[in-house]
VODRENGU-269801 format. One record per residue (C-alpha): x, y, z; residue number from 0. Coordinates in Angstrom, 2 decimals, decimal comma, always signed. Example, Ala and Ser with C-alpha at 12.3 -4.5 7.8 and 13.67 -1.06 7.14 Angstrom:
<atoms>
{atom {+12,30 -4,50 +7,80} 0} {atom {+13,67 -1,06 +7,14} 1} 
</atoms>
This chain:
<atoms>
{atom {-37,76 -45,13 +115,11} 0} {atom {-39,44 -48,04 +113,52} 1} {atom {-40,80 -45,88 +110,63} 2} {atom {-37,38 -44,35 +110,09} 3} {atom {-35,84 -47,74 +110,04} 4} {atom {-38,46 -48,89 +107,53} 5} {atom {-37,90 -45,80 +105,47} 6} {atom {-34,18 -46,45 +105,47} 7} {atom {-34,75 -49,95 +104,23} 8} {atom {-37,61 -49,07 +101,73} 9} {atom {-37,19 -46,00 +99,37} 10} {atom {-40,83 -46,21 +98,33} 11} {atom {-41,86 -45,07 +101,77} 12} {atom {-39,90 -41,84 +101,30} 13} {atom {-41,69 -41,17 +98,04} 14} {atom {-45,06 -41,82 +99,67} 15} {atom {-44,29 -39,43 +102,53} 16} {atom {-43,20 -36,73 +100,13} 17} {atom {-46,38 -37,12 +98,04} 18} {atom {-48,54 -36,92 +101,17} 19} {atom {-46,72 -33,79 +102,30} 20} {atom {-47,08 -32,15 +98,90} 21} {atom {-50,77 -33,03 +98,76} 22} {atom {-51,23 -31,58 +102,24} 23} {atom {-49,43 -28,38 +101,30} 24} {atom {-51,56 -28,02 +98,15} 25} {atom {-54,72 -28,62 +100,17} 26} {atom {-53,67 -26,02 +102,72} 27} {atom {-52,85 -23,52 +99,93} 28} {atom {-56,19 -24,07 +98,21} 29} {atom {-58,06 -23,97 +101,51} 30} {atom {-56,28 -20,76 +102,51} 31} {atom {-57,22 -19,22 +99,17} 32} {atom {-60,91 -20,14 +99,37} 33} {atom {-61,36 -20,33 +103,13} 34} {atom {-62,77 -16,83 +103,46} 35} {atom {-65,32 -17,33 +100,68} 36} {atom {-66,24 -20,81 +101,96} 37} {atom {-66,84 -19,45 +105,47} 38} {atom {-69,02 -16,67 +104,04} 39} {atom {-71,09 -19,25 +102,17} 40} {atom {-71,47 -21,38 +105,28} 41} {atom {-72,46 -18,47 +107,52} 42} {atom {-74,98 -17,04 +105,01} 43} {atom {-76,31 -20,42 +103,81} 44} {atom {-75,48 -19,53 +100,24} 45} {atom {-75,18 -23,21 +99,36} 46} {atom {-71,76 -23,12 +97,66} 47} {atom {-69,28 -25,80 +98,68} 48} {atom {-65,51 -25,68 +98,63} 49} {atom {-65,46 -28,00 +95,62} 50} {atom {-67,74 -25,59 +93,76} 51} {atom {-65,37 -22,73 +94,52} 52} {atom {-62,43 -24,69 +93,16} 53} {atom {-64,28 -25,72 +90,02} 54} {atom {-65,33 -22,10 +89,45} 55} {atom {-61,69 -21,10 +89,26} 56} {atom {-61,06 -23,99 +86,86} 57} {atom {-63,95 -22,74 +84,66} 58} {atom {-62,34 -19,27 +84,71} 59} {atom {-65,14 -17,76 +86,77} 60} {atom {-64,39 -15,21 +89,47} 61} {atom {-65,49 -16,96 +92,68} 62} {atom {-65,63 -13,68 +94,62} 63} {atom {-68,20 -12,17 +92,24} 64} {atom {-70,32 -15,34 +92,15} 65} {atom {-70,26 -15,78 +95,93} 66} {atom {-71,13 -12,17 +96,64} 67} {atom {-73,94 -12,24 +94,07} 68} {atom {-75,33 -15,47 +95,57} 69} {atom {-75,10 -14,08 +99,10} 70} {atom {-76,92 -10,86 +98,11} 71} {atom {-79,67 -12,87 +96,43} 72} {atom {-80,10 -15,16 +99,46} 73} {atom {-80,01 -12,39 +102,04} 74} {atom {-82,52 -10,28 +100,07} 75} {atom {-84,91 -13,22 +99,72} 76} {atom {-84,73 -13,34 +95,93} 77} {atom {-84,20 -17,09 +95,91} 78} {atom {-87,64 -17,54 +97,47} 79} {atom {-89,26 -15,60 +94,59} 80} {atom {-87,54 -17,23 +91,63} 81} {atom {-84,64 -19,70 +91,28} 82} {atom {-81,20 -18,11 +91,04} 83} {atom {-78,77 -21,02 +91,07} 84} {atom {-75,01 -20,84 +91,19} 85} {atom {-74,89 -22,30 +87,70} 86} {atom {-77,12 -19,47 +86,43} 87} {atom {-74,81 -16,88 +87,97} 88} {atom {-71,77 -18,56 +86,42} 89} {atom {-73,46 -18,75 +83,02} 90} {atom {-74,34 -15,06 +83,13} 91} {atom {-70,77 -14,18 +84,15} 92} {atom {-69,25 -16,27 +81,37} 93} {atom {-71,64 -14,64 +78,86} 94} {atom {-70,15 -11,26 +79,73} 95} {atom {-72,89 -10,06 +82,07} 96} {atom {-72,54 -7,87 +85,14} 97} {atom {-73,70 -10,21 +87,91} 98} {atom {-73,57 -7,74 +90,85} 99} {atom {-75,42 -5,11 +88,82} 100} {atom {-78,21 -7,56 +87,96} 101} {atom {-78,59 -8,72 +91,59} 102} {atom {-78,72 -5,13 +92,85} 103} {atom {-81,33 -4,30 +90,20} 104} {atom {-83,46 -7,28 +91,26} 105} {atom {-83,21 -6,25 +94,90} 106} {atom {-84,22 -2,66 +94,09} 107} {atom {-87,11 -3,86 +91,91} 108} {atom {-88,29 -6,24 +94,66} 109} {atom {-88,20 -3,45 +97,24} 110} {atom {-90,15 -1,15 +94,90} 111} {atom {-92,72 -3,85 +93,97} 112} {atom {-91,66 -3,81 +90,33} 113} {atom {-92,34 -6,96 +88,34} 114} {atom {-88,86 -8,06 +87,29} 115} {atom {-87,56 -11,63 +87,27} 116} {atom {-84,09 -13,09 +86,84} 117} {atom {-84,52 -14,10 +83,19} 118} {atom {-85,69 -10,65 +82,13} 119} {atom {-83,00 -8,89 +84,17} 120} {atom {-80,12 -10,91 +82,72} 121} {atom {-81,53 -10,54 +79,20} 122} {atom {-81,62 -6,76 +79,62} 123} {atom {-78,07 -6,77 +81,01} 124} {atom {-76,73 -8,90 +78,15} 125} {atom {-78,46 -6,59 +75,67} 126} {atom {-76,13 -3,81 +76,82} 127} {atom {-78,60 -1,81 +78,93} 128} {atom {-77,79 -0,72 +82,47} 129} {atom {-80,50 -2,66 +84,32} 130} {atom {-79,76 -1,02 +87,68} 131} {atom {-80,07 +2,47 +86,19} 132} {atom {-83,29 +1,39 +84,46} 133} {atom {-84,81 +0,26 +87,76} 134} {atom {-83,71 +3,46 +89,47} 135} {atom {-85,30 +5,51 +86,69} 136} {atom {-88,47 +3,49 +87,04} 137} {atom {-88,56 +4,30 +90,78} 138} {atom {-87,30 +7,86 +90,50} 139} {atom {-88,34 +9,38 +87,14} 140} {atom {-85,73 +11,52 +85,44} 141} {atom {-86,10 +14,76 +83,49} 142} {atom {-84,98 +15,10 +79,87} 143} {atom {-84,45 +18,50 +78,25} 144} {atom {-85,94 +18,98 +74,79} 145} {atom {-83,98 +19,86 +72,73} 146} {atom {-80,97 +18,16 +74,26} 147} {atom {-78,55 +20,92 +75,45} 148} {atom {-75,62 +18,50 +75,07} 149} {atom {-76,19 +18,34 +71,32} 150} {atom {-77,54 +21,79 +70,51} 151} {atom {-78,13 +25,08 +72,28} 152} {atom {-81,07 +25,96 +70,06} 153} {atom {-84,81 +25,85 +70,58} 154} {atom {-87,86 +24,21 +69,06} 155} {atom {-88,90 +26,74 +66,41} 156} {atom {-92,41 +26,66 +65,00} 157} {atom {-94,78 +29,10 +63,29} 158} {atom {-98,34 +29,64 +64,48} 159} {atom {-101,29 +30,10 +62,15} 160} {atom {-100,92 +33,90 +62,10} 161} {atom {-97,31 +33,69 +60,89} 162} {atom {-95,55 +34,50 +64,20} 163} {atom {-92,57 +32,34 +65,07} 164} {atom {-92,38 +30,81 +68,57} 165} {atom {-89,24 +29,38 +70,13} 166} {atom {-89,88 +26,84 +72,88} 167} {atom {-87,97 +24,63 +75,30} 168} {atom {-89,56 +21,72 +77,09} 169} {atom {-88,73 +19,37 +79,96} 170} {atom {-89,94 +15,79 +79,69} 171} {atom {-90,30 +13,63 +82,81} 172} {atom {-89,95 +9,91 +81,99} 173} {atom {-89,63 +6,63 +83,84} 174} {atom {-88,35 +3,31 +82,55} 175} {atom {-90,78 +0,86 +80,99} 176} {atom {-89,18 -2,44 +82,00} 177} {atom {-91,36 -4,53 +79,69} 178} {atom {-90,15 -2,62 +76,60} 179} {atom {-86,56 -2,06 +77,70} 180} {atom {-85,33 -4,75 +75,28} 181} {atom {-85,76 -3,44 +71,75} 182} {atom {-87,33 -0,17 +72,88} 183} {atom {-86,12 +3,15 +71,51} 184} {atom {-83,79 +5,27 +73,62} 185} {atom {-84,24 +8,78 +74,98} 186} {atom {-83,00 +10,32 +71,71} 187} {atom {-86,16 +8,99 +70,07} 188} {atom {-88,29 +10,40 +72,90} 189} {atom {-86,66 +13,83 +72,49} 190} {atom {-87,21 +13,75 +68,72} 191} {atom {-90,87 +12,73 +69,06} 192} {atom {-91,61 +15,33 +71,72} 193} {atom {-89,94 +18,03 +69,63} 194} {atom {-91,98 +16,99 +66,60} 195} {atom {-95,18 +17,00 +68,66} 196} {atom {-94,54 +20,49 +70,07} 197} {atom {-93,76 +21,92 +66,63} 198} {atom {-96,91 +20,31 +65,22} 199} {atom {-99,05 +21,54 +68,12} 200} {atom {-97,84 +25,13 +67,76} 201} {atom {-98,28 +25,02 +63,99} 202} {atom {-101,90 +23,88 +64,36} 203} {atom {-102,74 +26,83 +66,64} 204} {atom {-104,43 +29,73 +64,83} 205} {atom {-102,70 +32,47 +66,86} 206} {atom {-99,48 +32,71 +68,84} 207} {atom {-101,38 +34,55 +71,58} 208} {atom {-103,28 +31,39 +72,47} 209} {atom {-100,00 +29,54 +72,95} 210} {atom {-98,59 +32,28 +75,18} 211} {atom {-101,80 +32,46 +77,20} 212} {atom {-102,06 +28,71 +77,77} 213} {atom {-98,83 +26,74 +77,16} 214} {atom {-100,35 +23,81 +79,04} 215} {atom {-102,64 +23,16 +76,08} 216} {atom {-99,56 +22,34 +73,99} 217} {atom {-98,39 +19,84 +76,62} 218} {atom {-101,80 +18,14 +76,75} 219} {atom {-101,96 +17,95 +72,97} 220} {atom {-98,50 +16,36 +72,76} 221} {atom {-99,23 +13,87 +75,56} 222} {atom {-102,39 +12,71 +73,82} 223} {atom {-100,37 +11,56 +70,78} 224} {atom {-98,88 +8,50 +72,53} 225} {atom {-95,27 +9,40 +71,86} 226} {atom {-93,87 +6,70 +74,18} 227} {atom {-95,02 +3,85 +71,91} 228} {atom {-92,23 +1,34 +71,17} 229} {atom {-89,81 +3,17 +73,46} 230} {atom {-88,07 +2,11 +76,66} 231} {atom {-89,69 +4,96 +78,59} 232} {atom {-93,09 +6,04 +79,79} 233} {atom {-93,72 +9,78 +79,58} 234} {atom {-95,02 +11,11 +82,90} 235} {atom {-95,36 +14,77 +81,95} 236} {atom {-94,28 +17,36 +79,39} 237} {atom {-93,72 +20,87 +80,70} 238} {atom {-93,03 +23,95 +78,56} 239} {atom {-90,04 +25,45 +80,36} 240} {atom {-89,60 +28,53 +78,16} 241} {atom {-91,30 +30,07 +75,15} 242} {atom {-90,28 +33,23 +73,29} 243} {atom {-91,69 +35,17 +70,36} 244} {atom {-89,46 +35,16 +67,29} 245} {atom {-89,80 +36,75 +63,88} 246} {atom {-92,94 +37,52 +61,90} 247} {atom {-92,41 +34,81 +59,34} 248} {atom {-95,80 +35,40 +57,71} 249} {atom {-95,07 +39,08 +57,02} 250} {atom {-91,64 +38,24 +55,67} 251} {atom {-93,09 +35,62 +53,36} 252} {atom {-95,73 +38,06 +52,14} 253} {atom {-93,03 +40,68 +51,49} 254} {atom {-90,98 +38,13 +49,58} 255} {atom {-94,06 +37,14 +47,60} 256} {atom {-94,86 +40,78 +46,81} 257} {atom {-91,29 +41,34 +45,64} 258} {atom {-91,49 +38,23 +43,48} 259} {atom {-94,81 +39,42 +42,00} 260} {atom {-93,26 +42,82 +41,29} 261} {atom {-90,36 +41,22 +39,48} 262} {atom {-92,76 +39,12 +37,43} 263} {atom {-94,77 +42,26 +36,53} 264} {atom {-91,58 +44,10 +35,59} 265} {atom {-90,53 +41,21 +33,39} 266} {atom {-93,90 +41,17 +31,66} 267} {atom {-93,75 +44,99 +31,18} 268} {atom {-90,29 +44,70 +29,68} 269} {atom {-91,59 +42,01 +27,37} 270} {atom {-94,45 +44,23 +26,22} 271} {atom {-92,06 +47,16 +25,78} 272} {atom {-89,74 +45,04 +23,67} 273} {atom {-92,69 +43,89 +21,59} 274} {atom {-93,78 +47,52 +21,09} 275} {atom {-90,28 +48,53 +20,04} 276} {atom {-90,15 +45,66 +17,59} 277} {atom {-93,54 +46,71 +16,22} 278} {atom {-92,30 +50,29 +15,89} 279} {atom {-89,24 +49,20 +13,98} 280} {atom {-91,47 +47,11 +11,78} 281} {atom {-93,64 +50,15 +11,03} 282} {atom {-90,54 +52,24 +10,28} 283} {atom {-89,41 +49,57 +7,86} 284} {atom {-92,80 +49,61 +6,17} 285} {atom {-92,67 +53,42 +5,88} 286} {atom {-89,31 +53,21 +4,21} 287} {atom {-90,67 +50,53 +1,92} 288} {atom {-93,65 +52,71 +0,96} 289} {atom {-91,37 +55,70 +0,41} 290} {atom {-89,28 +53,61 -1,92} 291} {atom {-92,41 +52,66 -3,78} 292} {atom {-93,33 +56,36 -4,08} 293} {atom {-89,87 +57,14 -5,42} 294} {atom {-90,26 +54,39 -7,98} 295} {atom {-93,68 +55,68 -8,92} 296} {atom {-92,35 +59,25 -9,30} 297} {atom {-89,63 +57,89 -11,54} 298} {atom {-92,33 +56,70 -13,93} 299} {atom {-93,76 +60,23 -14,31} 300} {atom {-91,06 +61,63 -16,69} 301} {atom {-91,33 +58,49 -18,81} 302} {atom {-95,08 +58,88 -18,98} 303} {atom {-94,68 +62,56 -19,95} 304} {atom {-92,19 +61,62 -22,65} 305} {atom {-94,55 +59,02 -23,99} 306} {atom {-97,35 +61,59 -23,95} 307} {atom {-95,20 +64,04 -25,96} 308} {atom {-94,29 +61,31 -28,41} 309} {atom {-97,89 +60,37 -28,95} 310} {atom {-99,01 +64,04 -29,08} 311} {atom {-101,31 +63,38 -26,16} 312} {atom {-99,74 +66,23 -24,17} 313} {atom {-98,94 +69,69 -25,46} 314} {atom {-96,30 +72,11 -24,30} 315} {atom {-98,84 +74,44 -22,70} 316} {atom {-100,39 +71,57 -20,85} 317} {atom {-96,97 +70,57 -19,57} 318} {atom {-96,20 +74,06 -18,26} 319} {atom {-99,61 +74,25 -16,68} 320} {atom {-98,85 +70,92 -14,90} 321} {atom {-95,54 +72,35 -13,69} 322} {atom {-97,28 +75,42 -12,34} 323} {atom {-99,79 +73,26 -10,45} 324} {atom {-96,93 +71,25 -8,93} 325} {atom {-95,03 +74,37 -7,92} 326} {atom {-98,18 +75,83 -6,39} 327} {atom {-98,77 +72,61 -4,45} 328} {atom {-95,20 +72,56 -3,10} 329} {atom {-95,48 +76,18 -2,06} 330} {atom {-98,70 +75,54 -0,17} 331} {atom {-97,19 +72,51 +1,53} 332} {atom {-94,16 +74,60 +2,51} 333} {atom {-96,36 +77,35 +3,92} 334} {atom {-98,49 +74,84 +5,79} 335} {atom {-95,37 +73,20 +7,30} 336} {atom {-93,96 +76,55 +8,50} 337} {atom {-97,26 +77,53 +10,09} 338} {atom {-97,39 +74,20 +11,95} 339} {atom {-93,84 +74,67 +13,24} 340} {atom {-94,63 +78,19 +14,37} 341} {atom {-97,80 +77,15 +16,21} 342} {atom {-96,23 +74,30 +18,23} 343} {atom {-94,11 +76,54 +20,55} 344} {atom {-97,13 +78,72 +21,20} 345} {atom {-99,18 +75,69 +22,21} 346} {atom {-96,43 +74,51 +24,54} 347} 
</atoms>
């Protein structure tokens, strides 16, 4: 009654009561919102106070994720191995990292006796790698098909020393190399290197029969090349899953070479034939030229005879005797030509 009477007489008291009530309601609302997380921290000795939970929300951190990550780290004993403070968890969350994934990876690595600390784990996570999957692969190696069936349905084709084509498929067992996970090449690089090594190993074999008799020799040869260098994986084994005999590439190449040689020989023969024909036409032209010269020379004979008559060096009887000799010569040539034509069918 006394307070009411004072309140009636003093308006400031009403304002003070209202402020206290509002503050109490806000405290109850905040406490109700963070009570569950605060009780979890108290019961698990996570070391996160109610004020820290409130300030997390003000820093736009998800208190549930931070609290659960801290509790997992404390319960698993990670905080005794290396410091994982609440501020470190908040910083990793604000940097865009996956806090629960990193904590689970650290727990799995600790259980498997893998050397992995908080700094390395968060660096791997911020680099975009799935740290939990990397730890699982390090504990349980995974198998990679070579070539990758998701990209191609083909095979690794190579030709042995005797020219026989071999088509192979391999299965590569790898585990994660945590120390080279940052900056190390991915499994596409491993597949490419293993494929290159298998093709090179088959190509260096003198006969395809040796490969079919002992495919393990190809695996040993490829493993000895250190293909996992600068990659995020360590190759455990390389197994030739399937190997088939393809075409006789050597015989086909020899046939193609023989055909090419034949075409070259034909081209050279055609060139010689064309040269012979040109030579023949040249000889024909020379014959015609010589015949023309003979005709010109024969044209000089009547002039010479006329000059001989004019100078009285040739008489009429001598002229007729020359004509008779010419006629006799033509007759003999005619007879000789007929006898040659008559004898040719008999010889045939």
